[in-house]
N, C-alpha and C positions, 0 to 999 in steps of 0.2 A: 354597395349601393342597392342592389336588388333586395337583400335582406332588410336593409333599413326601410326601403319603400314598403315592403310587405308588412313590416312591424307597424308602421304608421297607419297603413290602411286597415290592418287588423284591429289596432287600438281604436280606430274611428268607428268600427262596427261592421266592416265588410266581412262577409262570411262565405264559405263555399256555396256555390250555386247561384250567387248573386250576379245579376246582369249589370255591368259597369259600362256606361257609354263614355267614349273617349273622343275628344276633339283636339287634335294637334296636327302638325305638318310632318316634319322629319327631324326632330331634335335628336342629338346623339343619345339622350337618355331614353328615347322612345322604345327601343328593343328591350331595355332593362325594365321599363314599366310593364311591358307585356309579360316578361318572365316573372316579375313580382306578382302580378295578378294571377298568373297561372299557377304559381306556387300555392296560392290561397284557394285554388280550385274554382276560380271565377269564370264567368262567361263575359268576354270582352266584346263590345259592340262599337266598331270604329266608324265614326261619323265623318263623311267626306266634307271637310271644312272648306274645300275649294268650290263646292256647289252652292246652289241658291238656298235661301232660308226655307223656301217651300219644300225643297227636296230633303233637306235635313229634318225638317218637321215631320214629313211623311215617314221617313226612315225611323226616326226615334219613336213615333207613334206605333210602328210595327214591332219594334224590339222591346218596348215597354221597360226601360231601364229602372234600376233602383238607386243607382249612384251616377254621378256625373263628374268627369275629370276633364280639365282643359288646361292649355298652356297659356299662361298669362303673358309670356314674352312675345308671342306671335298672334294670339287670338283673345286679347284682353276684352275687346269690345264684343265680338261675336260670341265668344265663350261665356262672358258675363251675362249677355242677354239671354242665351239659352238656359244658363243656370237658373236665372230668375223665373223664366217662363216654365221650366220643368218643375220647379218647386221641390227638388230632390236634395239630399245631402251632397255636398260638393267637396272635392279635393283638387289641388292645383299642381301644375309643374311651374315653379317660379313663384316669386313673392307678389304681394299686393293684390291677391285675388280674393274670391269669395269663400275660399276654403283653405285648409292647412296646406303648406308647401311641402310636397313630397320630396323635394330636392334638399331641404334643410335637414341637418342631422337630427335624429329623434332625441327628444329630451329624456332625462332619467326616469320620467314617469311612463315612458313607452317601453314595455317589456318586449324582448325578442319573441318571435313566433316559434312555437313548438311544432315544427313541420310534421312530426310523426303523428300528431293529433289532428292534422288537417285532412278533411275528406273532400270529396267532390272531384268532378272531372273537368279539366280545363277545356273550354270551348271558345270558338271565335265566330263572330258574325261580321261580315264585311258589307259595306254599302256599294252596290254596283254603280258604275259611272252614269247610268241613266241615259245612255246615248239614244236608245230607241223608245224611251218612255220614262215613267217614274222609277226611281231606284228600287232594286229588290234586295232584301236582306238574305245574303248568302251565308248559310250556316255550316261550319266545319266542326265535326266532333273531334277528329284526330288533330292533335296539336301540331302546328307547323314546326315547332322546335324539334320534335321527334323526327319528322320527315327530313328536315334540313340537316340534322345531325347525321342521318343515314346517308343522304346525298353527299355531305362533306366527306364522310369516310370513303365513299366510292370514288369521289373526285381525287382525293389524295392517293388512294390505293392505285388509281389508274395513271399516276404520274403527273397529275395536275399541280400547278404551282400554288404556293400560298398566295391568296389574292390580296391586292391592295385596291379595294373596290371603291369607285367614286359613284355615289348615289345622289340623284336629284328626285327620286320617287318618294312621295309622301307615304307614311306608314299606314294610312287608311287604305291604301291601294295594295293589292296582293303582291305585286311585284316589289313594292317597297319593303314589305316585311320579309318575303322569301330571300331577297338578296342580302338584306341586313343579317338575318339569322344564319344564312349559309356561310357568310364570311366570319361571323363570330364563332360558329361551330367548328370551322376549319382552322381557327387560330389566325385568321387574316386581320387586315386593318380596314376599317370603314371610314371613308372621307365623305362628309356631308356638305352639299351645296344647298342653300336655302332657296335659291331661285335659279332659273336657267338663263344664262346669257352666253352665247356661243364663244366669245373671246375668253370669258372667265372660265368656262368649262375646259377649253383647251389649255389655258394657262395653269389650271389646277393639275391637269394630267402631267404637264411638263414639270411643274415645281415639285410635286410629291412623287413623281415617277409611278403614278397609278398604272396598274397593269390590267384593270378591268373596269368596265362602265356599262350602264344600261341607259338607253335613250329611246324615245319614240321616233318614228319616221320623220315627222315634221321637224323635230329637233335636229335630226341628222341632216336634213336639207339646209337648215340654217347654219349648221357647222360648216358644211361643204361650201356654202356661199359666202362665209365670212372671210375677209382678207387675212385674218390671223392664221387660218389653216395652212397657208403656204409657208409660214415662218416658224410655226410652233413645233417643237420636238415631241412627237407622240410615239417615239420608237419603243417606249416601255410597254405599250399596250399589247396584251396577249389575247384579250377578249373584249370586243366591242359589240355588245348584244343590242340588237334593235328589235323592238316588239311593241305590242299594244295596238297595232294596225298594220295594214299591208304596206310594203315598201315597193316603190316602182322600180323596175329593173334598170332603167337608165341611171337613176340616182344611186342604186346599189352598185352598179359598175364604177361610178365615180368614187364611191366610198372604198371599194376594193383597191382601186388604183392609188388612192391617197394613203390608206392605212394598211393595205396588204390583206392577206387571207385571215386576219384576226377578226374580221367582221363576221358576226354570227346572227342569223335570223332566228328568233325564238317566238313561239306562239303558245298562248294559254288563255284561260279565262278565270274569272273569280271562282266559277263553279268547279274548275279542274285546272289548277295553275300551270302544270307542265304538260303540254301535249306533244309538241315537236320542236326540233332544232335543226338548223342547217349551219354547222360550223365549217370553218376553212373553205368558204365559198370560192370557187374559181369558175370562170366561164367554161362551159362544156360544149364544144362545137357540135357534138353529136346530139346533145339535148339542150338547145338554147333556151327552151321554155322553163328550164328548171330554176332560172334566176327569178321566176315569178312564184316559185314554191316557198313553202315554209319548212322544208326539210322532211326528215324522217321521224316517225314516232319516237318519243324519248323514253328510255329505260323500259319500265314494265308496261308502258301505255299501249293499249290496243285501240285501234280505230276501225270503224266501218262507215262506208258511205251508203245511205239507204234511201229508197224511194218513199213516196207518201204512205205506202202500206207497211213500211218498216222492213222491206226486203232489201238485202244488199244488192247494189247495182254492179254492173260490169266495170272493169278498168276503163278509165277515161270518161265515164258517164258522170254527170253532175247529180248530186243528191244532198241530203242533209247529213252532216258529219256527226257521228255518235262516238263517244269516248268512254273507255273503261280503264280505271286507274286507281291505285291505292290513295291518291290524292283527291279523288272525287268528293264533292261536298255531300252533306247528309240531307240537304233539302233547303227550301226557302222558309225561314223562320215564320211560323204562324200562317203559312200559306199551303195547306195540304193539297189543294186541287192543282195549283201551279207546280208543286213538287211532283205530283203524280204524272203530270204531263211531261215533265222535263227529265225526271230520273226514272228510267224504265228498266227493270230487271238488272240493275247495277250499271246501266249505261246512261251517260249524260247526253241528252239531245241538245247539241250546242246552239242550234238555230243558225249555224253557218252553213252555207252551200259550198260544196267542195267536190273535187274528184281526185283520185289516185292515179298516177301514171304507172307505166309498166315496171318502173324501178321501185315503186312503193312511196314515191315522193308525194307529199300532200300539197294540193293547190287549192287555195280559197278563191271563190269568185264573188262572194258577197253574203249578206244576211238574207235569210229566208224571206223576211218582209221587205227587203230592198229590191226584189225582182221587179223588173219593169216589163209589162206585157204590152207589146206595141204592134201596130199594123194590122192589116186585114187578116193576116195569117196567125195573129196572136203570138208573134215571136217573143221568146223569153230572152231578155238581155240583162246584163248585170253591170253594176257600177265599176267594179275593179278593172276589167279590161279597158273600159273607156278612160278611166283615170290614168292607167299606165300609158295608153296611147297619147293622151294629152301631154304627159310628162316627158315624152321623147323630144318635144320641141325645146330647143335651147332657151327660148324666151319664157318658159314656164317653170316656176319654182315648185308649185304644188297645185293639186286639183282635187275637188270632191264633187261627186255626182249624186243627185237624188232623182227620184221619179216624180213627175208632175202630170196633172190631167191635161189632155190635149184633145180638142174637138175633132181633129182630123184622124188621128191614129189611136185614140183612146188614152194611152199613156206615152210619155216621152221622157227622154233624159234631159235634165237641166244641169249644166256644169258651172261650178264656181271655180274660178281660176285666179291664182296669185302669180303675177308676172315677176320675173327676175328684174333686178335693178336696171333701169334704162331700156327695158324691153318695150317694143311697140307692137308686139304680135297682135293680130286681129282675130275676131271670132271666125271669120271666113277662113283664115289660114289654119286655125285649129280644127275646124270641122273637116277640112280637106285632109288633115293628118289622120283623123279618126277614120274617115272613109277609106283612105289608102291602106291603113294597117288592119282595119276590121272590114266592115261593109257599110253601105249607106244606112242599113237598119240601125246600126249602133251610133250613128251620128247624133250628138245632142241637138235638139231643136233650138235651144237657146244657150248662150254662153254669157256669163256675168263675171266681170273682172272685179276682184276685191283686193284690199290691201293685205289681208291675212285671213286665214281660216280660224274661226273660233275653236277653242279646244276644251275638252273635258279636263278634269283635274289630273287624269292619268296621261294626258298628252295626245289623245286621239282627236281627229277632226270631229267637232261636235255637230253631228248631223241633226240633232234635235233643234239646235239654234238655227241652223241653216234652213230647216223646214219651217220654223217659226218666222224667219225672215221672209221666206217666199210667201207664206200665208198672209203676213201683214201687207205685203206689196200687191198681192193678187186676190185677196179676199176669198181664198179657197184652201182646201187641205191637200198637201202633196200626197201622192199615192204611197202606200206602204207606211204612212205615218200613223202613230197611235192617235186615236180621237179622244 
C-alpha cells in the first residue's frame, strides 16, 4: 500500500521538497501515508483537525503548503472546506472527495515510482496544540521513522516484548505518530480507537489482549471512575503510558493499585518528543514526592534547569527546563526569531518550570507564563501543586488552575474543579485542603465547579479555553495569558 500511495502521489505531480498539508485523525492507513510521502522526499505538514478553523488557518498560512490531503471518511466537511479555501491540488484518503483516492488501487496508467531517482530529504511539521496561544509550526528535519526504528531495536534488545499497542492519539499529534511508528518498526500490532470512551477503551484491552496503551491524565481519571474498571480484565497490560500533562499523585496511586506497576509516566513536547519516563512506579516511603515527578531523562536526553540568565540552578531549585537530544526539533517553520529564542546552542528551552531532586528525578511545577505572583511579598506560586492538592479530596475528579488579576493581592489562583459523581464538596472545603497541604498563600481565591474540563486535541486541559471563559465572565484578561 505504501508503494501504491507513493505512485499515485507521484503521478499526480508531487515531487521531492513539496510541502503536503494533511488533515486526518488516526486511520490505520495514516502511518503508511506518512511513509509514502517520505519515500518521495516530501515535507509533511500535519494540521490538527480537532482544533478550531482559525487555528488551522493560522497554521496552514505559516507552512504555505503546495498540496492538501484529507480523509473523506472522517473529515469530509471540514477537509472539503479547507481544500476549496486553499485552492491547492487535492488528494484524499477515501472515496467521494475533491481529489483522487489514495486508498484505491492505482490504475494501469499509474507507473511505479523509481525510488532510486527520488531526491529530497523527508521532513515533518507538526501543529502544536495551542494551549498557551496560537499554534506553532514545529519543524523536524530528522525523520521520526529513523528514530523510532532505532528505539524499537533498543527496546527489543533490552528484552522488551512485542507490543500490541492501543492508540487513541491522532496522527497530527507527535505522540500519535511516535507510538504508531515505534510499534510498526518493532513488528508489533497497532489497534486504533477513533474516539475515547472509558468502557470501550477497557473492553478493547480485554478483547484484543493489548499489552500497551497511551492516554492523557484526564482520560486516566475517567477510566478509574468508570464502573467497568472493576470488572474488566486488563491483566495483559505491560505498559500503560500516561502523558501530555501532569498526573496528580492521588490518582496515580489509584492507577497503580488498579493496574499494577505497569503504569508509566512519560513526558515530552512537540519540540523534543522524548524527555523523561518513570516506568514501574511504586510508592517510595523515603521519597514520597517522587510520585509527582515525571521520572528520569530518557536515553540520550540531557536536561538542565536554568535561571533567567541561563545559569544552571542547584538541586531542588526551580528554573526553566532545557533539553538536548537527538530528537530535538530544527526550529519553528518560518519563525527565525522564535526559533532563536527557543533553540539555544543545541538546547531546547521548553518553557516548563521544573526542578531536579537529589536522585535526578524531574519535577514539573508549571509553564513559565503560568507563574502566579501574589501577595505583598510577591510570592511565586504555581498551578501544579494547587491542582495536586485539590485532587486529594475524594470528591474531586480533576482540577485546573489559572492566574487571574486580584485587586488585593495583585494576582491570585482561580480553580476550575470537576466533582466526582454525587460529590457535594464545597469551595470552602477545598480551600481548606489546599491551606493544609500547602500554605494560605497557595489557596485559590475563587473556585468554580464545572461539568468537565475542555481539552485540546491531544487530551490536555485546554487552559486557553478556560482563560477565554474567565475573560468572557469578568471582562478582563487572566494573568499569564497571551494577549
